[in-house]
C-alpha positions as MATLAB code, in Angstrom:
seq = 'XXXXXXXXXXXXXXXXXXXXXXXXXXXXXXXXXXXXXXXXXXXXXXXXXXXXXXXXXXXXXXXXXXXXXXXXXXXXXXXXXXXXXXXXXXXXXXXXXXXXXXXXXXXXXXXXXXXXXXXXXXXXXXXXXXXXXXXXXXXXXXXXXXXXXXXXXXXXXXXXXXXXXXXXXXXXXXXXXXXXXXXXXXXXXXXXXXXXXXXXXXXXXXXXXXXXXXXXXXXXXXXXXXXXXXXXXXXXXXXXXXXXXXXXXXXXXXXXXXXXXXXXXXXXXXXXXXXXXXXXXXXXXXXXXXXXXXXXXXXXXXXXXXXXXXXXXXXXXXXXXXXXXXXXXXXXXXXXXXXXXXXXXXXXXXX';
ca = [
      -0.948 -126.675   79.543;
      -2.043 -128.843   76.622;
       0.802 -129.318   74.172;
       0.338 -128.650   70.454;
      -0.210 -131.701   68.285;
       3.143 -131.148   66.591;
       4.959 -131.633   69.925;
       4.109 -135.340   69.891;
       5.156 -136.330   66.396;
       2.590 -138.055   64.210;
       0.813 -139.784   67.094;
      -2.067 -137.282   67.458;
      -2.764 -137.373   63.725;
      -2.608 -141.166   63.697;
      -5.265 -141.244   66.394;
      -7.609 -139.243   64.159;
      -7.124 -141.099   60.866;
      -6.431 -144.560   62.288;
      -9.545 -145.166   64.369;
     -12.271 -147.590   63.398;
     -14.669 -146.850   60.583;
     -17.037 -144.863   62.807;
     -14.405 -142.908   64.708;
     -11.848 -141.903   62.116;
     -12.010 -138.586   60.324;
     -10.238 -136.555   57.682;
      -7.626 -134.115   58.925;
      -8.238 -130.437   58.347;
      -5.911 -128.729   55.885;
      -3.943 -127.206   58.776;
      -3.612 -130.544   60.579;
      -2.569 -132.327   57.391;
      -0.004 -129.626   56.687;
       1.462 -130.069   60.165;
       1.653 -133.834   59.634;
       3.220 -133.341   56.199;
       5.824 -130.965   57.636;
       6.793 -133.541   60.259;
       7.090 -136.269   57.633;
       9.050 -134.130   55.167;
      11.481 -132.988   57.867;
      12.116 -136.496   59.195;
      10.457 -135.755   62.551;
       8.737 -139.125   62.859;
       9.801 -142.747   63.078;
       9.507 -145.189   60.199;
       6.825 -147.027   62.179;
       4.777 -143.840   62.582;
       5.211 -142.972   58.913;
       4.156 -146.419   57.730;
       1.164 -146.466   60.071;
       0.055 -143.009   58.937;
       0.317 -143.824   55.232;
      -1.581 -147.093   55.699;
      -4.284 -145.441   57.805;
      -4.770 -142.753   55.159;
      -5.020 -145.393   52.458;
      -7.698 -147.306   54.385;
      -9.625 -144.141   55.222;
      -9.207 -142.556   51.805;
      -7.323 -139.282   51.431;
      -9.342 -136.070   51.256;
      -8.587 -133.268   48.811;
      -7.543 -131.028   51.722;
      -5.099 -133.641   52.996;
      -3.576 -134.165   49.569;
      -3.346 -130.424   48.917;
      -1.523 -129.983   52.224;
       1.051 -132.633   51.288;
       1.524 -131.058   47.858;
       2.139 -127.679   49.518;
       4.640 -129.124   52.004;
       6.590 -130.887   49.251;
       6.509 -127.822   47.003;
       7.965 -125.704   49.807;
      10.928 -128.084   50.043;
      11.599 -128.324   46.299;
      13.944 -126.533   43.965;
      12.206 -124.565   41.223;
      13.183 -124.176   37.596;
      14.725 -120.743   36.982;
      13.129 -118.996   35.229;
       9.719 -120.650   35.431;
       7.860 -121.531   32.232;
       4.159 -120.741   32.719;
       3.301 -121.402   29.065;
       4.380 -125.050   29.457;
       2.186 -128.078   30.101;
       3.247 -130.341   32.970;
       2.598 -134.030   32.232;
       1.837 -135.634   35.593;
       2.305 -139.337   34.922;
       2.555 -142.179   37.448;
       5.955 -142.523   39.091;
       5.484 -146.262   39.593;
       5.878 -146.758   35.853;
       4.021 -148.741   33.231;
       4.339 -152.241   31.822;
       1.118 -152.881   29.894;
       0.649 -149.743   27.780;
       2.483 -147.699   25.187;
       4.067 -144.561   26.666;
       2.539 -142.065   24.251;
       3.427 -139.170   26.549;
       7.051 -139.132   25.360;
       6.295 -138.972   21.636;
       3.397 -136.595   22.314;
       5.918 -134.359   24.070;
       7.986 -134.198   20.878;
       4.858 -133.296   18.925;
       3.904 -130.515   21.330;
       7.432 -129.132   21.360;
       7.394 -129.099   17.554;
       4.058 -127.253   17.696;
       5.483 -124.595   20.005;
       4.127 -125.766   23.376;
       6.851 -126.424   25.995;
       6.532 -129.762   27.795;
       7.717 -130.723   31.275;
       8.032 -134.446   32.021;
       9.013 -135.644   35.479;
       9.317 -138.766   37.581;
      11.748 -140.858   39.581;
      13.154 -144.354   39.750;
      10.284 -146.832   39.770;
       8.120 -147.258   42.856;
       5.343 -149.486   44.211;
       2.811 -150.688   43.477;
       3.437 -151.300   39.753;
       7.255 -151.142   39.701;
       6.923 -150.585   35.959;
       9.034 -148.942   33.262;
       9.531 -145.242   33.956;
       9.702 -142.183   31.735;
      13.357 -141.758   32.720;
      14.221 -145.262   31.499;
      12.545 -144.653   28.149;
      14.263 -141.291   27.710;
      17.584 -142.990   28.461;
      16.909 -145.539   25.710;
      16.285 -142.594   23.368;
      19.717 -141.178   24.201;
      18.417 -138.342   26.367;
      19.967 -137.289   29.689;
      18.842 -133.959   31.109;
      20.717 -131.570   33.433;
      19.619 -131.733   37.064;
      20.269 -128.112   38.041;
      17.434 -125.559   37.712;
      19.282 -123.213   35.363;
      20.453 -126.037   33.088;
      16.996 -127.587   32.951;
      15.481 -124.225   32.081;
      17.994 -123.702   29.267;
      17.222 -127.111   27.773;
      13.502 -126.356   27.900;
      14.016 -123.001   26.183;
      16.295 -124.501   23.522;
      14.283 -127.640   22.760;
      10.752 -127.253   24.120;
      10.984 -130.335   26.363;
      12.671 -131.239   29.629;
      12.624 -134.099   32.135;
      13.013 -133.461   35.876;
      13.962 -136.154   38.414;
      11.639 -135.236   41.257;
      13.693 -136.929   43.975;
      16.669 -134.735   43.019;
      14.529 -131.616   43.020;
      12.593 -132.551   46.193;
      14.980 -134.262   48.680;
      12.262 -135.349   51.164;
      10.855 -137.709   48.534;
      14.247 -139.380   48.205;
      14.385 -139.890   51.982;
      10.892 -141.403   52.030;
      11.627 -143.940   49.278;
      12.807 -146.768   51.559;
       9.613 -146.861   53.637;
       7.484 -146.626   50.495;
       9.349 -149.572   48.983;
       8.845 -151.613   52.141;
       5.113 -150.855   52.215;
       4.840 -151.975   48.598;
       1.545 -150.211   47.922;
       0.109 -146.942   46.695;
       0.001 -144.136   49.278;
      -1.000 -140.483   49.233;
       2.583 -139.675   48.202;
       1.946 -141.343   44.826;
      -0.591 -138.609   44.165;
       1.101 -135.647   45.845;
       4.476 -136.086   44.133;
       2.922 -135.655   40.678;
       1.775 -132.099   41.388;
       4.922 -130.314   42.572;
       4.939 -128.252   39.351;
       8.686 -127.734   39.499;
       8.706 -125.773   36.246;
       5.948 -123.329   37.153;
       3.648 -124.503   34.335;
       0.176 -122.980   34.105;
      -1.238 -126.183   32.585;
      -1.179 -129.831   33.579;
      -2.642 -133.159   32.529;
      -2.846 -136.050   34.980;
      -4.282 -139.542   34.925;
      -6.127 -141.888   37.259;
      -6.876 -145.615   37.033;
     -10.568 -145.581   37.761;
     -13.366 -143.215   36.909;
     -14.387 -143.113   40.570;
     -11.029 -141.528   41.437;
     -11.181 -138.913   38.693;
     -13.600 -136.549   40.437;
     -11.500 -136.566   43.615;
      -8.338 -135.891   41.607;
     -10.055 -133.034   39.788;
     -11.099 -131.538   43.128;
      -7.468 -131.660   44.255;
      -6.140 -130.114   41.044;
      -8.640 -127.259   41.308;
      -6.892 -126.209   44.545;
      -3.361 -126.165   43.141;
      -3.281 -122.943   41.149;
      -3.212 -124.127   37.536;
      -4.760 -121.897   34.882;
      -6.131 -124.892   32.976;
      -5.791 -128.593   33.666;
      -7.219 -131.976   32.760;
      -7.651 -135.223   34.670;
      -8.234 -138.299   32.518;
      -8.992 -141.975   33.024;
      -5.766 -143.018   31.357;
      -4.157 -146.341   30.503;
      -2.208 -147.825   33.418;
      -3.436 -144.846   35.446;
      -1.339 -142.554   33.274;
      -1.997 -139.211   31.614;
      -2.324 -141.021   28.248;
      -5.871 -141.688   27.047;
      -6.397 -144.843   24.947;
      -7.660 -145.022   21.376;
      -9.619 -148.274   21.774;
     -12.276 -146.839   24.111;
     -13.804 -143.585   25.290;
     -12.311 -141.994   28.399;
     -13.640 -139.921   31.238;
     -12.267 -136.372   31.288;
     -12.400 -133.571   33.843;
     -11.333 -130.100   32.727;
     -10.346 -127.642   35.441;
     -10.144 -123.886   34.890;
      -9.343 -122.073   38.098;
     -11.740 -123.546   40.644;
     -14.322 -124.583   38.026;
     -14.515 -128.301   37.168;
     -16.375 -129.690   34.144;
     -16.894 -133.347   33.245;
     -16.642 -134.640   29.680;
     -15.422 -137.528   27.560;
     -12.649 -138.157   25.058;
     -14.111 -140.061   22.086;
     -11.419 -141.401   19.714;
     -13.911 -142.575   17.065;
     -15.490 -139.125   16.793;
     -12.013 -137.635   16.352;
     -10.954 -140.118   13.664;
      -8.227 -141.802   15.700;
      -9.898 -144.969   17.027;
      -7.788 -148.128   16.826;
      -7.466 -151.531   18.463;
      -4.608 -151.784   20.973;
      -2.982 -155.165   21.622;
      -2.144 -155.805   25.263;
       1.553 -156.607   25.423;
       4.322 -156.390   27.994;
       6.480 -153.304   27.412;
      10.115 -152.794   28.380;
      12.013 -149.524   28.051;
      13.751 -150.694   24.875;
      10.462 -151.663   23.206;
       8.922 -148.335   24.209;
      11.809 -146.411   22.657;
      11.676 -148.460   19.444;
       7.975 -147.755   18.957;
       8.420 -144.061   19.770;
      11.040 -143.813   17.020;
       8.679 -145.655   14.674;
       5.874 -143.203   15.450;
       8.140 -140.234   14.769;
       9.164 -141.815   11.440;
       5.505 -142.307   10.525;
       5.862 -146.103   10.505;
       3.571 -147.051   13.394;
      -0.160 -147.757   13.336;
      -2.224 -147.687   16.530;
       0.656 -146.139   18.476;
       0.649 -143.212   16.047;
      -3.092 -142.757   16.544;
      -2.538 -142.735   20.301;
       0.193 -140.104   20.044;
      -1.943 -137.902   17.790;
      -4.919 -138.116   20.158;
      -2.905 -137.371   23.276;
      -0.913 -134.586   21.673;
      -4.152 -133.074   20.378;
      -5.746 -133.214   23.810;
      -2.729 -131.494   25.369;
      -2.606 -128.801   22.707;
      -6.179 -127.994   23.684;
      -5.469 -128.049   27.432;
      -2.493 -125.729   26.873;
      -4.657 -123.283   24.926;
      -2.976 -123.795   21.556;
      -6.137 -125.291   19.983;
      -9.767 -124.210   20.238;
     -10.927 -127.790   20.824;
      -9.541 -131.317   20.806;
     -10.436 -131.789   17.138;
      -8.258 -128.830   16.142;
      -5.555 -130.118   18.458;
      -5.627 -133.493   16.698;
      -5.240 -131.752   13.330;
      -2.269 -129.729   14.608;
      -0.676 -132.859   16.076;
      -1.161 -134.783   12.839;
       0.559 -131.995   10.891;
       3.517 -131.743   13.300;
       4.014 -135.499   13.075;
       3.456 -135.842    9.336;
       5.774 -132.952    8.464;
       8.709 -134.588   10.253;
       9.071 -131.712   12.715;
       8.438 -133.986   15.720;
      11.148 -136.396   14.512;
      13.549 -133.477   14.080;
      12.732 -132.376   17.621;
      14.048 -135.669   19.012;
      17.307 -135.265   17.077;
      17.640 -131.702   18.368;
      17.007 -132.865   21.932;
      19.677 -135.540   21.625;
      22.228 -132.962   20.448;
      21.374 -130.417   23.149;
      21.347 -132.988   25.964;
      24.699 -134.363   24.801;
      26.183 -130.876   25.080;
      25.090 -130.643   28.735;
      26.598 -133.946   29.826;
      29.444 -133.455   32.332;
];
């Protein structure tokens, strides 16, 4: 009797994705899910895992393969209790950033002040960029969030913003870290880990480096059950769009995908952005400056990105209205007050 593919570890799947250019093929969703289950449950060797991830990178991951890995990781994750469907999940790169301002953090304060809950998430830095992470910047701002689902949910309800360490909430990702570090390059896990939706948000915004990757990412997101989502060509591959150039945008509603552009000049927020090297301390200093109304191009970037997210989350009719709402929340001081409130609430939850 022919044994099932799962009886032989990852080897059968490696044979399909690791052949030469003419022989290799994408796995079906079912096959990819079986491979993902083996990987998540530690039922393969490090050599098999590394070979599989490299073969997928060379071949190029399909939307079905990525969706299967997202599903496998979601099934092994804790969930925030209760869920917060009205929130927007900001799916930034877990390998961090070094060459761009992290507008997503200040934009989160703006959205929270405007009444839209925000879920940030990440992990310790990873390849390939090994950059500054959201967690490091939040730490510099004096913010440490509870790791348990009930505590995280309470902080989100009380403040409108929470950060989740994905490797705490999804243990398989923590176990896979060593091999990923040794490979030193982007793999399909860099994409899948961003879409675990631990808080049950109905909205998400995610970024890609290159326009060519945006359509594929949008196809993936359309399979993941969000009510409304956006994929952008962000700075450093992040969910933050720049203010010095137009950006490609895909908007996903259910299984419908529409292409568009974000045009800072048309929205009155265009600005030149110097290219500098950012550390966590410098990021936190400029975020505080933005919230005080003392920044220049960084403030424009926060207003644009907050406005875009207000629209994605359904709080604004279009991005222009979202920009106006973001400008008001920032100018009134409510976003600055939100940071102070977060600091007080997080301090109360420290053990």
